[in-house]
Structure formats: structure tokens, C-alpha cells
N, C-alpha and C positions, 0 to 999 in steps of 0.2 A: 504494500499499500503505499503510495506517494507521501510525503510528508505535507505539511500546511501551505497552503496557497494566499498571499499577500495580495490585496485588492483595495483599491478605493477610486473614487471619483476624482477626475483631475478637472481643477479649474483655473483659468488664469485670473481671478478676480481678485478683489480685496478680501481681507481677513485671512485667519489663520488657515494654512492649508490642512485639507483631511486628512487625519490620520488612517494608515492603511489597516484594514480589518483582516483577520486571519481567517481563511475560511478553509474548515477541514476536509470538507466533501464537496469540492466544486462539482459544477455542473458540466458534463464533457461536451462542449460545443452548446448547441441550442436545445432545450427540452419543451416539449408543446404537450400541452392537456387539452385536447379539442371535444366539446360536447357533441354529442351524436343525438339528433332528433329523428325518428322513424327513420333511420338509418342513412340520413343525410347530415355530413359534417355541419358544424355551426360555421355560418360566413359572416359572423359580424366582427367588430373591431376587436383584437387580443387584448388583453390584459399583460403589461411587462412587469415581472418582478426580477427585482436586481439581486446579484448573487449574496449580497449581505443581507437582505431582507429573507430571502430563501434560507440561509445558514442560520439565522436568529430563530426563524420558525421551526427549522428542524432540531436544533438544540433543545427549544424550550417545551415544544409539543410534541414532538416524535421521541425525542430522548429523554425526556421528563426532568432535564434539570431545572435549577431555580434562574432566575435571570441573574444573580449575581454570578453564579459558575459559569453561566452561558457568556455573560459579559466578558470575564477574565479568560475564557477560552477563546475568544474572537478579539482579543486585546482592545476592547472599547469600554466605555464608562458603562453603568449600569442605566442612566437616561439615554444613551444613544441607543443601547440595545432595546429599550422601551420604545423609542421612536420607530426602530426597524420593525418592531413586532407589529406595533400599531399600523404602519403603513402597509404590512404584507396583509395582517388580517382585512384590513378594508378593501385592498386589491382584490384577495381572494373571496369576499363577501359578494362584491359586486360582480365578480365573473360567475360564481355560482347562481344568484339572484338574477342575472340577465342573460344566462347561458352564452356566456363568451368564451372564447380559447384563454388559457393561461400560459404565457410564454415566459420560462427561465433562462435568461441570457446572460451573456458575457460582457456584451457591449452595453454602455450608457444609451440612454434614450436622449435624441435630439446630436 
């Protein structure tokens, strides 16, 4: 099994640069979950989930770690982890409620 993978958004704007996040289980390429309605794939606009949101969601809800433990594993503060979880929960909720595809990608949106 490969070691941890460091990932962060890059921006050229003002403020403190983002701290790299440790991703222990990075998605290999782009992973898609597409709802099928009566045998026809949904053609709606997909919801994009960032690798750090995916990792936070996986650590807390799949592996059952506390937010404090997950934040230490990802090398971020607990507040940052909470924001990642909140964003991931909202995106997954929208995708399920509106029958939209979910795409976990390595590339930032925009």
C-alpha cells in the first residue's frame, strides 16, 4: 500500500497559503457514481467532491474516527475538518435528493 498523499488547493491570491492535507486513501483518477433511473443513467449536472472532502468523510463516517483523530491524520485543524465534512455532507445530500451524479476528482473545480 502506498504512503500518504499530500494535496491542497493552489491559489495566487492574498492571505495565508493553504496547508497541504494528508490523504491516506486517494482516489485513483476520477471516480463517478451515477444514478440510474429505470435503466437510464441520470444526465443531470454532477456534484464535484474534492479529495480532501472525500477523505474527511471516509475517516469519520466509514472508519468511525472522531473528528479530532481524523484531523490529526489529515494534518489539519479540527475546524478545517468540520468544514470539509459539512461541505461533503451538503454535496452528497444534494446529489441524493436531486438524483445527480457524484464525481470525486483530483482536479480542483474552475
